[in-house]
C-alpha positions in Angstrom: 7.0 36.2 27.3 9.5 38.3 25.3 11.8 38.6 28.3 12.1 34.9 28.5 13.7 34.5 25.1 15.5 37.9 25.0 18.9 36.4 25.7 19.0 34.5 22.4 20.6 36.5 19.7 19.5 36.1 16.1 23.0 35.3 14.9 23.4 32.5 17.4 20.1 30.8 16.6 21.3 29.5 13.2 21.7 25.8 12.5 25.0 24.7 10.9 24.5 21.9 8.5 27.5 19.7 8.9 28.5 16.6 6.9 27.1 14.2 9.6 23.7 15.9 9.6 23.6 15.9 5.8 24.4 12.1 5.7 21.7 11.5 8.3 19.2 13.5 6.2 20.2 11.4 3.1 19.9 8.1 5.0 16.5 8.9 6.5 15.2 10.2 3.2 16.2 7.1 1.3 14.7 5.0 4.1 11.3 6.7 3.7 11.5 6.4 -0.1 12.2 2.7 0.1 9.3 2.2 2.5 7.0 4.1 0.1 8.2 2.0 -2.9 7.6 -1.2 -0.9 4.1 -0.1 0.0 3.3 0.8 -3.6 4.6 -2.6 -4.9 2.6 -4.5 -2.2 -0.5 -2.6 -3.2 0.0 -3.4 -6.9 0.6 -7.1 -6.0 -2.5 -7.2 -3.9 -4.6 -5.8 -6.7 -3.2 -8.3 -9.2 -3.8 -11.2 -6.8 -7.4 -10.0 -6.3 -8.0 -9.8 -10.1 -6.6 -13.4 -10.5 -8.8 -14.7 -7.7 -11.9 -13.1 -9.2 -11.0 -14.6 -12.6 -10.7 -18.1 -11.0 -14.0 -17.7 -9.2 -15.7 -16.6 -12.4 -14.2 -19.5 -14.3 -15.4 -22.0 -11.7 -18.9 -20.4 -11.7 -19.1 -20.6 -15.5 -18.0 -24.3 -15.5 -20.6 -25.1 -12.8 -23.4 -23.5 -14.8 -22.3 -25.4 -17.9 -22.4 -28.7 -16.0 -25.8 -27.8 -14.5 -27.2 -27.1 -17.9 -26.1 -30.5 -19.2 -28.1 -32.4 -16.6 -31.8 -32.0 -16.2 -33.1 -31.1 -12.8 -35.1 -33.6 -10.8 -38.8 -33.5 -10.9 -39.1 -33.0 -7.1 -37.1 -29.7 -7.4 -39.5 -28.3 -10.0 -42.6 -29.1 -8.0 
């Protein structure tokens, strides 16, 4: 296995960071950061919508219970 890679010298195996690679690194990094920010904002919006939906459902339930308490139940339901 060592004989297979023996022709590569250590000095030739270095990676030169040119301006184009650096620009590509910046663009891809900013892309991933923007994707993460969008995911976080969507998650926060979903949580807020869920809370508002729960509040609306609770308000409707309370209103229904108040209306039911105002009107007596029929005798056939009690028997």
